[in-house]
HTML snippet that shows the backbone in 3Dmol.js (N, CA, C, O; Angstrom):
<script src="https://3Dmol.org/build/3Dmol-min.js"></script>
<div id="view" style="width:600px;height:400px;position:relative"></div>
<script>
const pdb = `
ATOM      1  N   MET A   1     -22.590  46.451  -4.880  1.00  0.00           N
ATOM      2  CA  MET A   1     -21.466  45.745  -5.472  1.00  0.00           C
ATOM      3  C   MET A   1     -21.998  44.903  -6.631  1.00  0.00           C
ATOM      4  O   MET A   1     -22.914  44.097  -6.469  1.00  0.00           O
ATOM      5  N   MET A   2     -21.434  45.099  -7.730  1.00  0.00           N
ATOM      6  CA  MET A   2     -21.913  44.427  -8.920  1.00  0.00           C
ATOM      7  C   MET A   2     -20.882  43.416  -9.404  1.00  0.00           C
ATOM      8  O   MET A   2     -19.687  43.708  -9.446  1.00  0.00           O
ATOM      9  N   LEU A   3     -21.355  42.214  -9.773  1.00  0.00           N
ATOM     10  CA  LEU A   3     -20.463  41.193 -10.293  1.00  0.00           C
ATOM     11  C   LEU A   3     -20.335  41.364 -11.799  1.00  0.00           C
ATOM     12  O   LEU A   3     -21.320  41.383 -12.538  1.00  0.00           O
ATOM     13  N   SER A   4     -19.125  41.482 -12.210  1.00  0.00           N
ATOM     14  CA  SER A   4     -18.884  41.591 -13.652  1.00  0.00           C
ATOM     15  C   SER A   4     -18.338  40.260 -14.163  1.00  0.00           C
ATOM     16  O   SER A   4     -18.000  39.372 -13.380  1.00  0.00           O
ATOM     17  N   VAL A   5     -18.260  40.140 -15.447  1.00  0.00           N
ATOM     18  CA  VAL A   5     -17.750  38.917 -16.068  1.00  0.00           C
ATOM     19  C   VAL A   5     -16.297  38.686 -15.654  1.00  0.00           C
ATOM     20  O   VAL A   5     -15.892  37.544 -15.443  1.00  0.00           O
ATOM     21  N   GLY A   6     -15.530  39.732 -15.540  1.00  0.00           N
ATOM     22  CA  GLY A   6     -14.127  39.628 -15.137  1.00  0.00           C
ATOM     23  C   GLY A   6     -13.985  39.092 -13.718  1.00  0.00           C
ATOM     24  O   GLY A   6     -13.123  38.252 -13.456  1.00  0.00           O
ATOM     25  N   LYS A   7     -14.825  39.570 -12.797  1.00  0.00           N
ATOM     26  CA  LYS A   7     -14.761  39.101 -11.417  1.00  0.00           C
ATOM     27  C   LYS A   7     -15.178  37.637 -11.317  1.00  0.00           C
ATOM     28  O   LYS A   7     -14.568  36.870 -10.572  1.00  0.00           O
ATOM     29  N   ILE A   8     -16.206  37.245 -12.053  1.00  0.00           N
ATOM     30  CA  ILE A   8     -16.639  35.846 -12.042  1.00  0.00           C
ATOM     31  C   ILE A   8     -15.541  34.957 -12.620  1.00  0.00           C
ATOM     32  O   ILE A   8     -15.267  33.886 -12.079  1.00  0.00           O
ATOM     33  N   PHE A   9     -14.913  35.386 -13.707  1.00  0.00           N
ATOM     34  CA  PHE A   9     -13.820  34.627 -14.313  1.00  0.00           C
ATOM     35  C   PHE A   9     -12.649  34.489 -13.343  1.00  0.00           C
ATOM     36  O   PHE A   9     -12.063  33.411 -13.239  1.00  0.00           O
ATOM     37  N   LEU A  10     -12.298  35.563 -12.630  1.00  0.00           N
ATOM     38  CA  LEU A  10     -11.218  35.526 -11.652  1.00  0.00           C
ATOM     39  C   LEU A  10     -11.568  34.571 -10.507  1.00  0.00           C
ATOM     40  O   LEU A  10     -10.708  33.821 -10.045  1.00  0.00           O
ATOM     41  N   LEU A  11     -12.808  34.594 -10.052  1.00  0.00           N
ATOM     42  CA  LEU A  11     -13.243  33.697  -8.994  1.00  0.00           C
ATOM     43  C   LEU A  11     -13.137  32.241  -9.440  1.00  0.00           C
ATOM     44  O   LEU A  11     -12.706  31.391  -8.661  1.00  0.00           O
ATOM     45  N   ILE A  12     -13.518  31.942 -10.663  1.00  0.00           N
ATOM     46  CA  ILE A  12     -13.410  30.576 -11.188  1.00  0.00           C
ATOM     47  C   ILE A  12     -11.955  30.143 -11.251  1.00  0.00           C
ATOM     48  O   ILE A  12     -11.635  29.005 -10.908  1.00  0.00           O
ATOM     49  N   ILE A  13     -11.076  31.024 -11.681  1.00  0.00           N
ATOM     50  CA  ILE A  13      -9.643  30.705 -11.749  1.00  0.00           C
ATOM     51  C   ILE A  13      -9.101  30.411 -10.357  1.00  0.00           C
ATOM     52  O   ILE A  13      -8.329  29.467 -10.189  1.00  0.00           O
ATOM     53  N   ILE A  14      -9.485  31.196  -9.358  1.00  0.00           N
ATOM     54  CA  ILE A  14      -9.024  30.975  -7.979  1.00  0.00           C
ATOM     55  C   ILE A  14      -9.538  29.642  -7.457  1.00  0.00           C
ATOM     56  O   ILE A  14      -8.787  28.894  -6.831  1.00  0.00           O
ATOM     57  N   LEU A  15     -10.814  29.334  -7.706  1.00  0.00           N
ATOM     58  CA  LEU A  15     -11.377  28.067  -7.244  1.00  0.00           C
ATOM     59  C   LEU A  15     -10.678  26.866  -7.886  1.00  0.00           C
ATOM     60  O   LEU A  15     -10.416  25.871  -7.210  1.00  0.00           O
ATOM     61  N   VAL A  16     -10.378  26.952  -9.171  1.00  0.00           N
ATOM     62  CA  VAL A  16      -9.682  25.867  -9.862  1.00  0.00           C
ATOM     63  C   VAL A  16      -8.264  25.708  -9.302  1.00  0.00           C
ATOM     64  O   VAL A  16      -7.793  24.586  -9.116  1.00  0.00           O
ATOM     65  N   ALA A  17      -7.589  26.822  -9.037  1.00  0.00           N
ATOM     66  CA  ALA A  17      -6.239  26.759  -8.480  1.00  0.00           C
ATOM     67  C   ALA A  17      -6.250  26.097  -7.108  1.00  0.00           C
ATOM     68  O   ALA A  17      -5.394  25.260  -6.823  1.00  0.00           O
ATOM     69  N   VAL A  18      -7.201  26.454  -6.257  1.00  0.00           N
ATOM     70  CA  VAL A  18      -7.306  25.846  -4.923  1.00  0.00           C
ATOM     71  C   VAL A  18      -7.618  24.364  -5.050  1.00  0.00           C
ATOM     72  O   VAL A  18      -7.060  23.543  -4.322  1.00  0.00           O
ATOM     73  N   TRP A  19      -8.519  24.015  -5.986  1.00  0.00           N
ATOM     74  CA  TRP A  19      -8.887  22.617  -6.214  1.00  0.00           C
ATOM     75  C   TRP A  19      -7.647  21.794  -6.572  1.00  0.00           C
ATOM     76  O   TRP A  19      -7.411  20.741  -5.978  1.00  0.00           O
ATOM     77  N   TYR A  20      -6.862  22.264  -7.531  1.00  0.00           N
ATOM     78  CA  TYR A  20      -5.669  21.526  -7.938  1.00  0.00           C
ATOM     79  C   TYR A  20      -4.601  21.505  -6.845  1.00  0.00           C
ATOM     80  O   TYR A  20      -3.862  20.529  -6.718  1.00  0.00           O
ATOM     81  N   PHE A  21      -4.518  22.559  -6.070  1.00  0.00           N
ATOM     82  CA  PHE A  21      -3.574  22.590  -4.950  1.00  0.00           C
ATOM     83  C   PHE A  21      -3.878  21.448  -3.982  1.00  0.00           C
ATOM     84  O   PHE A  21      -2.965  20.738  -3.561  1.00  0.00           O
ATOM     85  N   PHE A  22      -5.147  21.266  -3.627  1.00  0.00           N
ATOM     86  CA  PHE A  22      -5.512  20.206  -2.699  1.00  0.00           C
ATOM     87  C   PHE A  22      -5.378  18.826  -3.340  1.00  0.00           C
ATOM     88  O   PHE A  22      -5.075  17.857  -2.644  1.00  0.00           O
ATOM     89  N   LYS A  23      -5.597  18.717  -4.657  1.00  0.00           N
ATOM     90  CA  LYS A  23      -5.373  17.438  -5.332  1.00  0.00           C
ATOM     91  C   LYS A  23      -3.903  17.042  -5.271  1.00  0.00           C
ATOM     92  O   LYS A  23      -3.583  15.873  -5.055  1.00  0.00           O
ATOM     93  N   ILE A  24      -3.014  18.002  -5.458  1.00  0.00           N
ATOM     94  CA  ILE A  24      -1.576  17.730  -5.397  1.00  0.00           C
ATOM     95  C   ILE A  24      -1.177  17.298  -3.998  1.00  0.00           C
ATOM     96  O   ILE A  24      -0.410  16.350  -3.834  1.00  0.00           O
ATOM     97  N   ILE A  25      -1.694  17.990  -2.986  1.00  0.00           N
ATOM     98  CA  ILE A  25      -1.380  17.615  -1.606  1.00  0.00           C
ATOM     99  C   ILE A  25      -1.870  16.210  -1.305  1.00  0.00           C
ATOM    100  O   ILE A  25      -1.152  15.430  -0.679  1.00  0.00           O
ATOM    101  N   GLU A  26      -3.085  15.870  -1.740  1.00  0.00           N
ATOM    102  CA  GLU A  26      -3.634  14.538  -1.498  1.00  0.00           C
ATOM    103  C   GLU A  26      -2.806  13.465  -2.202  1.00  0.00           C
ATOM    104  O   GLU A  26      -2.565  12.397  -1.640  1.00  0.00           O
ATOM    105  N   LYS A  27      -2.371  13.749  -3.428  1.00  0.00           N
ATOM    106  CA  LYS A  27      -1.564  12.782  -4.172  1.00  0.00           C
ATOM    107  C   LYS A  27      -0.220  12.549  -3.483  1.00  0.00           C
ATOM    108  O   LYS A  27       0.256  11.416  -3.415  1.00  0.00           O
ATOM    109  N   ARG A  28       0.388  13.617  -2.975  1.00  0.00           N
ATOM    110  CA  ARG A  28       1.651  13.468  -2.244  1.00  0.00           C
ATOM    111  C   ARG A  28       1.461  12.614  -1.004  1.00  0.00           C
ATOM    112  O   ARG A  28       2.287  11.750  -0.707  1.00  0.00           O
ATOM    113  N   LYS A  29       0.370  12.854  -0.278  1.00  0.00           N
ATOM    114  CA  LYS A  29       0.103  12.084   0.939  1.00  0.00           C
ATOM    115  C   LYS A  29      -0.090  10.612   0.599  1.00  0.00           C
ATOM    116  O   LYS A  29       0.416   9.747   1.314  1.00  0.00           O
ATOM    117  N   LEU A  30      -0.812  10.310  -0.480  1.00  0.00           N
ATOM    118  CA  LEU A  30      -1.006   8.921  -0.886  1.00  0.00           C
ATOM    119  C   LEU A  30       0.317   8.269  -1.265  1.00  0.00           C
ATOM    120  O   LEU A  30       0.549   7.105  -0.940  1.00  0.00           O
ATOM    121  N   ASN A  31       1.188   9.011  -1.949  1.00  0.00           N
ATOM    122  CA  ASN A  31       2.498   8.472  -2.319  1.00  0.00           C
ATOM    123  C   ASN A  31       3.353   8.200  -1.092  1.00  0.00           C
ATOM    124  O   ASN A  31       4.054   7.190  -1.038  1.00  0.00           O
ATOM    125  N   ILE A  32       3.303   9.086  -0.110  1.00  0.00           N
ATOM    126  CA  ILE A  32       4.066   8.882   1.124  1.00  0.00           C
ATOM    127  C   ILE A  32       3.561   7.650   1.850  1.00  0.00           C
ATOM    128  O   ILE A  32       4.356   6.832   2.313  1.00  0.00           O
ATOM    129  N   ASP A  33       2.227   7.506   1.955  1.00  0.00           N
ATOM    130  CA  ASP A  33       1.653   6.335   2.613  1.00  0.00           C
ATOM    131  C   ASP A  33       2.017   5.054   1.869  1.00  0.00           C
ATOM    132  O   ASP A  33       2.322   4.037   2.492  1.00  0.00           O
ATOM    133  N   LYS A  34       1.986   5.103   0.533  1.00  0.00           N
ATOM    134  CA  LYS A  34       2.316   3.929  -0.265  1.00  0.00           C
ATOM    135  C   LYS A  34       3.784   3.551  -0.070  1.00  0.00           C
ATOM    136  O   LYS A  34       4.111   2.369   0.041  1.00  0.00           O
ATOM    137  N   ASN A  35       4.671   4.551  -0.028  1.00  0.00           N
ATOM    138  CA  ASN A  35       6.094   4.278   0.180  1.00  0.00           C
ATOM    139  C   ASN A  35       6.340   3.675   1.547  1.00  0.00           C
ATOM    140  O   ASN A  35       7.157   2.764   1.682  1.00  0.00           O
ATOM    141  N   LYS A  36       5.640   4.174   2.579  1.00  0.00           N
ATOM    142  CA  LYS A  36       5.783   3.597   3.917  1.00  0.00           C
ATOM    143  C   LYS A  36       5.335   2.148   3.930  1.00  0.00           C
ATOM    144  O   LYS A  36       5.992   1.294   4.526  1.00  0.00           O
ATOM    145  N   GLN A  37       4.207   1.867   3.266  1.00  0.00           N
ATOM    146  CA  GLN A  37       3.679   0.510   3.229  1.00  0.00           C
ATOM    147  C   GLN A  37       4.639  -0.412   2.469  1.00  0.00           C
ATOM    148  O   GLN A  37       4.869  -1.546   2.887  1.00  0.00           O
ATOM    149  N   ASN A  38       5.193   0.066   1.367  1.00  0.00           N
ATOM    150  CA  ASN A  38       6.155  -0.744   0.611  1.00  0.00           C
ATOM    151  C   ASN A  38       7.399  -1.020   1.437  1.00  0.00           C
ATOM    152  O   ASN A  38       7.937  -2.127   1.396  1.00  0.00           O
ATOM    153  N   LYS A  39       7.863  -0.028   2.188  1.00  0.00           N
ATOM    154  CA  LYS A  39       9.044  -0.224   3.030  1.00  0.00           C
ATOM    155  C   LYS A  39       8.764  -1.236   4.123  1.00  0.00           C
ATOM    156  O   LYS A  39       9.610  -2.080   4.419  1.00  0.00           O
ATOM    157  N   GLU A  40       7.573  -1.160   4.733  1.00  0.00           N
ATOM    158  CA  GLU A  40       7.207  -2.134   5.760  1.00  0.00           C
ATOM    159  C   GLU A  40       7.125  -3.537   5.170  1.00  0.00           C
ATOM    160  O   GLU A  40       7.570  -4.499   5.795  1.00  0.00           O
ATOM    161  N   ASN A  41       6.558  -3.659   3.970  1.00  0.00           N
ATOM    162  CA  ASN A  41       6.469  -4.965   3.314  1.00  0.00           C
ATOM    163  C   ASN A  41       7.854  -5.503   2.989  1.00  0.00           C
ATOM    164  O   ASN A  41       8.098  -6.703   3.122  1.00  0.00           O
ATOM    165  N   ASP A  42       8.766  -4.630   2.564  1.00  0.00           N
ATOM    166  CA  ASP A  42      10.131  -5.065   2.281  1.00  0.00           C
ATOM    167  C   ASP A  42      10.809  -5.565   3.551  1.00  0.00           C
ATOM    168  O   ASP A  42      11.526  -6.565   3.522  1.00  0.00           O
ATOM    169  N   ASP A  43      10.582  -4.867   4.672  1.00  0.00           N
ATOM    170  CA  ASP A  43      11.165  -5.290   5.940  1.00  0.00           C
ATOM    171  C   ASP A  43      10.615  -6.644   6.361  1.00  0.00           C
ATOM    172  O   ASP A  43      11.354  -7.483   6.877  1.00  0.00           O
ATOM    173  N   ILE A  44       9.329  -6.861   6.144  1.00  0.00           N
ATOM    174  CA  ILE A  44       8.719  -8.148   6.491  1.00  0.00           C
ATOM    175  C   ILE A  44       9.290  -9.246   5.604  1.00  0.00           C
ATOM    176  O   ILE A  44       9.594 -10.339   6.082  1.00  0.00           O
ATOM    177  N   ASN A  45       9.435  -8.960   4.319  1.00  0.00           N
ATOM    178  CA  ASN A  45       9.961  -9.966   3.396  1.00  0.00           C
ATOM    179  C   ASN A  45      11.414 -10.307   3.718  1.00  0.00           C
ATOM    180  O   ASN A  45      11.826 -11.453   3.537  1.00  0.00           O
ATOM    181  N   LYS A  46      12.179  -9.363   4.178  1.00  0.00           N
ATOM    182  CA  LYS A  46      13.576  -9.621   4.512  1.00  0.00           C
ATOM    183  C   LYS A  46      13.689 -10.477   5.767  1.00  0.00           C
ATOM    184  O   LYS A  46      14.618 -11.274   5.893  1.00  0.00           O
ATOM    185  N   ASN A  47      12.762 -10.321   6.682  1.00  0.00           N
ATOM    186  CA  ASN A  47      12.787 -11.051   7.934  1.00  0.00           C
ATOM    187  C   ASN A  47      11.699 -12.127   7.944  1.00  0.00           C
ATOM    188  O   ASN A  47      11.012 -12.299   8.951  1.00  0.00           O
ATOM    189  N   GLY A  48      11.538 -12.841   6.851  1.00  0.00           N
ATOM    190  CA  GLY A  48      10.489 -13.844   6.723  1.00  0.00           C
ATOM    191  C   GLY A  48      10.738 -15.045   7.615  1.00  0.00           C
ATOM    192  O   GLY A  48      11.790 -15.164   8.243  1.00  0.00           O
ATOM    193  N   ILE A  49       9.755 -15.933   7.663  1.00  0.00           N
ATOM    194  CA  ILE A  49       9.895 -17.131   8.487  1.00  0.00           C
ATOM    195  C   ILE A  49      10.659 -18.195   7.710  1.00  0.00           C
ATOM    196  O   ILE A  49      10.655 -18.196   6.479  1.00  0.00           O
ATOM    197  N   ASP A  50      11.303 -19.084   8.419  1.00  0.00           N
ATOM    198  CA  ASP A  50      12.049 -20.169   7.814  1.00  0.00           C
ATOM    199  C   ASP A  50      11.130 -21.383   7.752  1.00  0.00           C
ATOM    200  O   ASP A  50      10.777 -21.946   8.788  1.00  0.00           O
ATOM    201  N   ALA A  51      10.741 -21.788   6.551  1.00  0.00           N
ATOM    202  CA  ALA A  51       9.806 -22.899   6.386  1.00  0.00           C
ATOM    203  C   ALA A  51      10.254 -23.772   5.221  1.00  0.00           C
ATOM    204  O   ALA A  51      11.068 -23.365   4.393  1.00  0.00           O
ATOM    205  N   PHE A  52       9.702 -24.983   5.178  1.00  0.00           N
ATOM    206  CA  PHE A  52       9.986 -25.888   4.074  1.00  0.00           C
ATOM    207  C   PHE A  52       8.694 -26.571   3.650  1.00  0.00           C
ATOM    208  O   PHE A  52       7.737 -26.653   4.419  1.00  0.00           O
ATOM    209  N   LYS A  53       8.684 -27.056   2.422  1.00  0.00           N
ATOM    210  CA  LYS A  53       7.519 -27.760   1.894  1.00  0.00           C
ATOM    211  C   LYS A  53       7.788 -29.259   1.964  1.00  0.00           C
ATOM    212  O   LYS A  53       8.807 -29.744   1.471  1.00  0.00           O
ATOM    213  N   CYS A  54       6.859 -29.983   2.583  1.00  0.00           N
ATOM    214  CA  CYS A  54       7.002 -31.439   2.732  1.00  0.00           C
ATOM    215  C   CYS A  54       6.910 -32.095   1.351  1.00  0.00           C
ATOM    216  O   CYS A  54       6.021 -31.769   0.564  1.00  0.00           O
ATOM    217  N   ASP A  55       7.820 -33.008   1.065  1.00  0.00           N
ATOM    218  CA  ASP A  55       7.832 -33.704  -0.225  1.00  0.00           C
ATOM    219  C   ASP A  55       6.672 -34.685  -0.352  1.00  0.00           C
ATOM    220  O   ASP A  55       6.249 -34.996  -1.466  1.00  0.00           O
ATOM    221  N   VAL A  56       6.154 -35.175   0.768  1.00  0.00           N
ATOM    222  CA  VAL A  56       5.103 -36.192   0.737  1.00  0.00           C
ATOM    223  C   VAL A  56       3.716 -35.556   0.611  1.00  0.00           C
ATOM    224  O   VAL A  56       2.975 -35.872  -0.319  1.00  0.00           O
ATOM    225  N   CYS A  57       3.354 -34.647   1.555  1.00  0.00           N
ATOM    226  CA  CYS A  57       1.989 -34.106   1.573  1.00  0.00           C
ATOM    227  C   CYS A  57       1.890 -32.703   0.974  1.00  0.00           C
ATOM    228  O   CYS A  57       0.790 -32.266   0.636  1.00  0.00           O
ATOM    229  N   GLY A  58       2.985 -31.997   0.835  1.00  0.00           N
ATOM    230  CA  GLY A  58       2.978 -30.665   0.242  1.00  0.00           C
ATOM    231  C   GLY A  58       2.663 -29.547   1.226  1.00  0.00           C
ATOM    232  O   GLY A  58       2.529 -28.395   0.812  1.00  0.00           O
ATOM    233  N   LEU A  59       2.541 -29.850   2.509  1.00  0.00           N
ATOM    234  CA  LEU A  59       2.248 -28.851   3.528  1.00  0.00           C
ATOM    235  C   LEU A  59       3.514 -28.074   3.871  1.00  0.00           C
ATOM    236  O   LEU A  59       4.595 -28.646   4.007  1.00  0.00           O
ATOM    237  N   TRP A  60       3.356 -26.750   4.007  1.00  0.00           N
ATOM    238  CA  TRP A  60       4.482 -25.920   4.428  1.00  0.00           C
ATOM    239  C   TRP A  60       4.568 -25.972   5.946  1.00  0.00           C
ATOM    240  O   TRP A  60       3.562 -25.750   6.621  1.00  0.00           O
ATOM    241  N   SER A  61       5.733 -26.257   6.496  1.00  0.00           N
ATOM    242  CA  SER A  61       5.915 -26.399   7.942  1.00  0.00           C
ATOM    243  C   SER A  61       7.179 -25.689   8.377  1.00  0.00           C
ATOM    244  O   SER A  61       8.099 -25.472   7.589  1.00  0.00           O
ATOM    245  N   THR A  62       7.201 -25.335   9.643  1.00  0.00           N
ATOM    246  CA  THR A  62       8.420 -24.798  10.242  1.00  0.00           C
ATOM    247  C   THR A  62       9.045 -25.902  11.077  1.00  0.00           C
ATOM    248  O   THR A  62       8.368 -26.860  11.450  1.00  0.00           O
ATOM    249  N   GLY A  63      10.303 -25.779  11.366  1.00  0.00           N
ATOM    250  CA  GLY A  63      10.977 -26.801  12.152  1.00  0.00           C
ATOM    251  C   GLY A  63      11.713 -27.765  11.243  1.00  0.00           C
ATOM    252  O   GLY A  63      12.035 -27.443  10.099  1.00  0.00           O
ATOM    253  N   LYS A  64      11.976 -28.960  11.772  1.00  0.00           N
ATOM    254  CA  LYS A  64      12.770 -29.930  11.022  1.00  0.00           C
ATOM    255  C   LYS A  64      11.954 -31.050  10.408  1.00  0.00           C
ATOM    256  O   LYS A  64      12.444 -31.760   9.530  1.00  0.00           O
ATOM    257  N   LYS A  65      10.685 -31.225  10.864  1.00  0.00           N
ATOM    258  CA  LYS A  65       9.856 -32.274  10.278  1.00  0.00           C
ATOM    259  C   LYS A  65       8.460 -31.740  10.003  1.00  0.00           C
ATOM    260  O   LYS A  65       8.081 -30.682  10.507  1.00  0.00           O
ATOM    261  N   CYS A  66       7.707 -32.463   9.214  1.00  0.00           N
ATOM    262  CA  CYS A  66       6.375 -32.051   8.786  1.00  0.00           C
ATOM    263  C   CYS A  66       5.420 -32.005   9.983  1.00  0.00           C
ATOM    264  O   CYS A  66       5.441 -32.896  10.832  1.00  0.00           O
ATOM    265  N   ASN A  67       4.582 -30.961  10.049  1.00  0.00           N
ATOM    266  CA  ASN A  67       3.633 -30.802  11.153  1.00  0.00           C
ATOM    267  C   ASN A  67       2.270 -31.426  10.862  1.00  0.00           C
ATOM    268  O   ASN A  67       1.391 -31.394  11.724  1.00  0.00           O
ATOM    269  N   ASN A  68       2.074 -31.989   9.681  1.00  0.00           N
ATOM    270  CA  ASN A  68       0.809 -32.625   9.314  1.00  0.00           C
ATOM    271  C   ASN A  68       0.695 -33.965  10.017  1.00  0.00           C
ATOM    272  O   ASN A  68       1.551 -34.831   9.832  1.00  0.00           O
ATOM    273  N   LYS A  69      -0.349 -34.154  10.824  1.00  0.00           N
ATOM    274  CA  LYS A  69      -0.529 -35.400  11.582  1.00  0.00           C
ATOM    275  C   LYS A  69      -0.818 -36.593  10.672  1.00  0.00           C
ATOM    276  O   LYS A  69      -0.518 -37.734  11.026  1.00  0.00           O
ATOM    277  N   GLU A  70      -1.398 -36.330   9.506  1.00  0.00           N
ATOM    278  CA  GLU A  70      -1.763 -37.412   8.604  1.00  0.00           C
ATOM    279  C   GLU A  70      -0.644 -37.759   7.618  1.00  0.00           C
ATOM    280  O   GLU A  70      -0.777 -38.706   6.842  1.00  0.00           O
ATOM    281  N   CYS A  71       0.446 -37.010   7.643  1.00  0.00           N
ATOM    282  CA  CYS A  71       1.540 -37.228   6.710  1.00  0.00           C
ATOM    283  C   CYS A  71       2.415 -38.391   7.183  1.00  0.00           C
ATOM    284  O   CYS A  71       2.664 -38.546   8.378  1.00  0.00           O
ATOM    285  N   THR A  72       2.870 -39.190   6.248  1.00  0.00           N
ATOM    286  CA  THR A  72       3.746 -40.321   6.598  1.00  0.00           C
ATOM    287  C   THR A  72       5.178 -39.857   6.856  1.00  0.00           C
ATOM    288  O   THR A  72       5.989 -40.625   7.375  1.00  0.00           O
ATOM    289  N   ASN A  73       5.495 -38.629   6.507  1.00  0.00           N
ATOM    290  CA  ASN A  73       6.838 -38.103   6.678  1.00  0.00           C
ATOM    291  C   ASN A  73       7.051 -37.488   8.055  1.00  0.00           C
ATOM    292  O   ASN A  73       8.176 -37.122   8.393  1.00  0.00           O
ATOM    293  N   SER A  74       5.989 -37.366   8.863  1.00  0.00           N
ATOM    294  CA  SER A  74       6.118 -36.697  10.176  1.00  0.00           C
ATOM    295  C   SER A  74       6.580 -37.615  11.204  1.00  0.00           C
ATOM    296  O   SER A  74       6.741 -37.219  12.359  1.00  0.00           O
TER     297      SER A  74
END
`;
const viewer = $3Dmol.createViewer("view");
viewer.addModel(pdb, "pdb");
viewer.setStyle({}, {cartoon: {color: "spectrum"}});
viewer.zoomTo();
viewer.render();
</script>
């Protein structure tokens, strides 16, 4: 069996086609993963915690009063 220039060229074309096929599949998978992560982040942002910033010390706290023990506003 002898390799000719035509057969080598055809083999290179097939290898390049397979290479790009797998690149496309990988890119789609990354986009799907990114979309899932963005959707999860959006869900987290929509259901965020209820907090306020203390006017005196600047600490973010939950509840009705400042949680900083050293703050005069607590």
